[in-house]
N, C-alpha and C positions, 0 to 999 in steps of 0.2 A: 369739480364733480358734477355730473348731470343727475339731478334729482327727480326731474319729471320729463318724460317723453311723451309727446302728444302726437299721434299719427291719424291724419284725417283720411278717410275713405269715402270719397264723395259719391253719394247715392247707394252705398252698400246696404244690402238688406239680407236678412238671415234666410230668406228664401233660397238665396244663392249660396250663402256662405255655409249653410247646413250641409249642402251636398259636398261642398269642397273639402270637408273634414271626414269624409266617408270614403271606404275603398269601393269604387265603382268598376264594373266590368268594363274593360278596354280603357279605362281612364285612371285607374289607380286611385291614390290618394293625392290630390292636388295641394292641399295646404296643411301639412303635418305640423307646422309650428302654430297655425291658428287652432289646430285640434288641441295642443298643449294648453293654449290660453283658454280655451273653452273649458278644459278639465281641471286647470289649476289656478284659474282666475274668476273673475265675477262679470256677468253680462246681464243687459236688459235691452228691451226695445227703447228707442229714443224718440219721442214725439216731436216732430218738425213744427214750424210755424204754421198758423192756420192755412195759409197757402204754401205748401211743401215745395219750396223753390230755393235754388242756390243762393241768391242774393239775401233775402231776408233771414235765411237759416244760418248761413255761415257768419252774418253780422251778428245775429243773436248769440252764436257760438263765442265770437271774439269780444262781445260786450256784456253779456249776462243780462240783457235787456231784450224785450219783445219788440215788434216793429212799430208799434204805437208810440214807443220811446226812442228807439235809434233811428227810425225814419226811413229805411229802406224797405221797399215792398216788391221791387222788381229789377229786372235789368235795366228797364227803360222808364222815365217818367213822362207822361204826357203833359205838355204845357198849352193851355189854351190862350191864345192871343188874338182877341177880337172874334172874327168869324172863322178862324182857322186853329189847327191843333198841330203842334210839333213835337218830335222826339228829342229828349235830353237823356244822355246816358249818366247813370249814377256812378259815383266814384267815391273814394275815402272821405272827400270834403263833405260829402251828404250826410255821413254817419254823425248823429247828433249826440253821441255818448263815447265816452273813452273805451279804448280796447284794452284786453288784458296784456298786450305786449308793452305798453307804456306803463300800465299799473305796476306790473312786475319790475320793469326798468326803473321806475321811480323808488321802488322799494329796495333797490340796490341789487337786484338779480340780473344776472347776465342771460339774455334772450336771443334765440335764433328762431325766425318765423319764415317758412318756405312756401310759396305758391298759394297762399290764401287770397281769395278774391276781394276786392274793394279795399285793399291796403295801399293802393297807389292813388294819388301821390303820397309818398310817406309822410307820416306825422313825426313831430319831435319826440325823442325818448322811445322809439320803437325797438332799440337793440339793433340787431343784424337782421334786415329784412329784404327778402327778394319776393316781390308781389307776383300773384297770379292774375287772371283775366286782364293781361296786358299785351299790347302788340310788341313784337319782338324788337321793333325800332326804339321802343321807349324803355326797354329793360335797364339800360344803363342809368338813365336819369331817374328811373323810380326806385333803384336798389339803395338802400341805407345801411351804413354810412357809404358814401361813393367810393371809397377805397375798397369796399367789398367786391364791387364788380372786377377790379383788377385781379383780385384773388380767384375769382372763378375763372378767369382766363388761364390760370395755371392747370386747370383740369385738361386732360387729353382731348383733343377734338372739340374744344369748347366752342359753341356757336350760340348766340341768343336764340336762334331759330329753333335749337334743340329743347328750349325751355319754355319760352313764351309761345303764344299761339302764333303758328305760322299759317296765316289764313289762305295763302295761294295754295299751299300743300293740302290743306283739309278740303279746300274747294275741289280741288282736282280729284281727291280720293271720293268725295261725296257727289260727284256729278251723276252717278248712277249707284243703284243699290243692289247690283248683282253679286253673287257669292265671291267673285274673284275681288271686287272692289271691297266688300266687307272683311275679307282675309287681309288686305293691304291696311285697311282701318285699323284692325287689331294689332299688326305688326307696327304700325306707326306709333301707337300708343303704348306699346311695350318699350319701344326705343325712348319715347318722350319721358315716361315715367322713370326709366332706368337712368336718365341724365338728371332727374331731381333726386334720385336716390344718391347718385355720385355727389351731388353738392351737399346733401344732408350728411353723408358719410364724411366728407371732407371738414365741414365745420363741427361736427360732433367731435371728431378726433382732435382737431387744431384748437378748437375755442373752449371745449368742455363746458357748454353753457349750463346755467342751472335748469332752463326751460329749453328743450328742444322740440319745435313743432313743425311738421312737414305734411303737406297735403297732397295726396295722390288722386288725381281726378280723372284718370282713365277709366276707373271703375263706372263712373257716370257716362262718359262720352261713349264707351262700348255698350254699355246696356240700352242706351237709346236705341241703337241700331241692331244689336244682337241679342236683346232680350229673349227673343223666340228660341234661341240656341242655348240659352242658360237656364231657364225655368224648368224644372223637372216635370211641372204639370203641363207643359206645353209640347213634350216629346210627341212626335207623331206615332201612331201605332207601327207603321212601316217607314221608318226614316230613310230617306234616299242617302247615298254615298256622300253627296255634296253636303247635306245636313250634318251627317256625322264628322265629316272633316272640318267643318266651320265649327261645330261644337267642341271638338278636341283642341282646336286652336284657340277657342275662347277659354278653355280651361288653362291653356299654356300661360296666358296673361296672369291668371291667379296663382299659378305655380311660381312665376317670377316675383309677384307681389309678396308672396309668403317668404320667400327667400330674403327680399329687401327689409321686410319686418324683422325677421329673425337676426339678421346682421346689425341692424340698427339697435335692437334691444341688447345684443351681446356687447356692441361697442359702448352702449351707455352704462353697463356694468350692473352687478348684482344687487346694488343698493337703490337702483332707479325704479320708480313706479311708472307704469306704462299704461296710456289710455288710448283707446282706439275708438273713433265714433264717425258717423256719417251725418251728413246734414238732412237726409230724408232717405226713404227706402225706394223701392222699385216694384212695380208690378205690370201687368200686360194691359194695353188699351186694345179694344176690339172694334171700336166705331169712331168715326169722325162726327163731331157736333159742331155745326156752323152756326154760332151763336149770333153773330151779327146778321146773317140772313134771316135768322128767326126774328130778331129785333125789327128788322126792315118788313118782314110780314105782317107784324103786329103794329106798324106804324111809328115805333119810337126812332128808328133810324131812317134817314132819306138820302138817297143817292142823287148826285148831280146828273142833269142831263148831259149827253155828249159822249165823248170817246174815253173819258177816264184816264187822260195822259197824266202823268204824276208831276208834271211841270218843274222837274229838275230835282225833286227830292228823292231820298234813297228808295231804290226799287223795292226794298222790303215793306215800303209803306203802302197799304191799300187805302190809306185815308185820304189821299187826293180825289177819291171818287166820292167822298161823303159830303153832303151839303149840311155843314155845321150850323148854318143859319136855321135850319128847319129840325135838326137831329136833337133828340132830348135826352137819349141814352145809348150808350155804345160800349163795347168791350176793346179796350186799347191794345192789348197784346195777347196771343195765346197764352203766354207764360203767366199773366196776370189771373186768369180765370175770374176776372172781375167785371163788373158793370160800373160805369162812371154815369152818374146822372148830371146834366147839365143844368146849373142854377143861374139864373140871369143876375148879374151883379147889380144891375140897376134897371128900371123899366125900359123896354125898348131893346134890351140887349137879348142875344140868344139864349134859350133854355127857359125852364119852367120859372114861375114866380116863387120865392122863397116860402111864401104861405102855403104853396100847394104841395111841398115836398113830400110830407108824410103820407098824404092820401096817394099821390102819385107813385111813391115807392112801394105801398103796400099794394097798388094795381099791378105794378110791374113785377113783384114777387109773385103774385097770383098767376101771372101769365107765364112766367118762368117755371112755376111748378106744374103748369098744365101741359107742358111739353112731355109727352108720354110715348111709349112703344105702341104702335097701332096693333100688334099682335097680342102681346101680354098685358098691356096696360099699365106697365111698370113705368114709374117716373124716370126720365133720362137724367134729370137734375135732381140729386137726391138731398142736396142741402142747399138753401138760399139764406145766406147769413149776413144781417146788417153789420156794418163796420163797428158801431159802438158795442155790439155783443161779443166781438172777437178781439178787439184791440181797446187799448186805454193809453193815454199819455198825450204829451204836446204835439206829437206828429199825427194824431188821429185824422185831422182834416185832410191829409195827404193820401189816406188809404182809399181804395175803391169804395163805392157806396155799398155795394153788394159782392159778396165772395161766393163763388159757385163750387160745388162738388158734383162732379159726374159720377154715374153709377159705375164706371170702370176706373174712376180716378184719372182719366185722360184729360190732356189739355184741350181746350175748345180751338176750333179754327175760326177766324174772323173773316174769311173771304166770303164774298157774294157769289155763292156757288150753291147749287141745289142738288139733291134734296137736302133738307136741314140735317137729317141724321142718315148716316150711310155706314155699312159695315166695311171694315177694313179688309182688303185681300189677304193680309197676314197680320197676326199680332204685332203691335209695336210697344217698345219699352216706354213706360211713363212713371212719374213719380207717385210714391205712396206716403202717407203721412209718417208710418213706422220705419225709422232708421235703427241703426245699431249703436250700441254703447258697451265697452268692453274695458275691464281694468285687470292688471296683472302685475305681480311683484310682491316685494315685502310689504306687509301690512294689509295686503289685500285677501279677502275671503276666497277660499279655494272651492271650485266647483258650484258656485252660487249663481243662481239665475233669479234676478230680482224683477220687481213691478216696474212698469214702464216710467222712465224719467222724461223730462223736458230738455229740449236742446239748450235752453239757456241755464240749465243746471251744470252742463259741462264746463264752463269757464270758472264757475264757483269752485268745483271740485279740483280743477287745475291749480287754482290759487292756494286750496287748502293743502294740496299735495306739496306745494313749494313751501308751507309753513307760513303763509301770509294770511292776514284777516281778510274776510269777505267784506267788500264795500257795502255800506249800510243802504244804498240805493239800487243795489242788484236785486233783480226779480228772481234769479236763479238760486238754488239752494244746493249745498254740498250733498252728494249722493252717499251718505253716511252708511248705507246698507251694503256698499261695496267693500268697506273697510272692516277689519275684525276688531272685536271688543278691546284687545290689548292696545292696539294702535290707537283707538279713539280715546281710551283713557289717558294715554300719555300725550295725545294730540288733540285736545278739544278744539271744536270749531270755535273761531273768534270772529267778531264782528269789528270792522274798522271804518275809517273816514269814508265818506261818499267818493265814487269815481268821479272824474272831472267831465265836463262838457266836451263836445266834439270841438275841433278846430274851425270848422266852418270854410267858406270858400275864399280864404286869404290868399291862396296860390293861385295867380292867374294862368299858369301854365296850362294848356289844353291841348288835345290832339286835333289834327286837322279834320275837315269835314270828309276828306277822302278816307282817312284811316277810320273815322267814326262809321262810315258807310261799310267799311270792311268788318268792323265790329258787329254792325247790324247784319251783315251777310252771314258771318259765322253763327250768330244766334238764329238765324233762319234755317241754317242746315240742321242744327239741333232741334228745331221745332218750336223754338220759343217766339219766334217773330215770323209773320207772314207779309 
């Protein structure tokens, strides 16, 4: 019997969901089952990680720990080697703390986890796991246990390309951003998420796991490109026929999503508790902020003389043009929204002297805060946070020295293009710190809207729903306000043994440089890498 159903909605935001549960002229009621969850369940905003981004946020969801402890801050880690800097992609081996899949499995629970990022290569005791953020060529070897992949092949028209990232297809769709291509982009993600629903349905029916978890990530990928058509605050006064057509098609994705959620809840049975959450929310970005160009203006970043050829490194990398022998601070990726300060390991090495760090960082913060709108005088960067102020734990040294928040919550650009700040021709979807958290089913308060919780509270809540104790080294807490008094009285929150450490990089299996380049290419399409 399935006791707990967890449904991930990557990037879901109440700004969009709230209109999906209303009758709208010409669009009707897109998500009637979500409306039922709103009315008969509990919900709250869910605060993401300090940099509201898929990797650190979903890893916090899976570990109950903040990035300073689990060690994942971005899609990509920059490694400094001598006078140069190289990209390394994060994977499950970089996660320094145990995930809830193995915590529950070690406690004797049957677990199914589908499409969550940074779960490949699979760890021991993960139950039945099909990872997300994986090239389709690697889906077989990354599925655990191995025989599970053979079961997936029993699905009609099964193809790994229909589940994992098909980079060639997505590249073709995203070569241009006209409305026809955006319509294809929506249809593609409807089909892709429908395939994940089919896998979830099959395993829910056949395996009846104690914990069933599936992530639908079309919500995020769509909103990055079509948020202009989804946010009710952005509707033009006189929308064109093309705008209305694309908005209606966008709603079609959410109609399908509502149906998949309803079917999974029905299959899980009336005794199952259901939890839905996102890793972050969404909002609109109205301007481009070219942070490395600004750092270059201020003398922190120095470019090489010459033509700037990338000498064979991935084309997504702009850093072939940077002179790291003279650069003291830079932003590694748009998705990081962070500044890395180069500190010399020993005298004569590139970077500032360790004794100069505090004074240098304070001067850099002042320069970042001085970037203002020339018309209004408003700060472009509304927050510049030191890493020790927002993170703690063994992985603190791996965090960016500074984390930035832009006034529209956008991701920075790292390109050497001017002007430093430029208005976008059309609003673009970007991440917002406030995601969504919902609960529904027996023992859950009805019609309750709670205060904002943290994303690392979600895994503690799932373990509690499973009847398991919460590891005493979890940073997250059970969202007890979601549960009614009678349920809490019979099922008190318990604390148990600490979760284990991560497995580390014991598995030498790795993707090829060509496949790594394709991953970088896909991240570039979504705006995370330039």
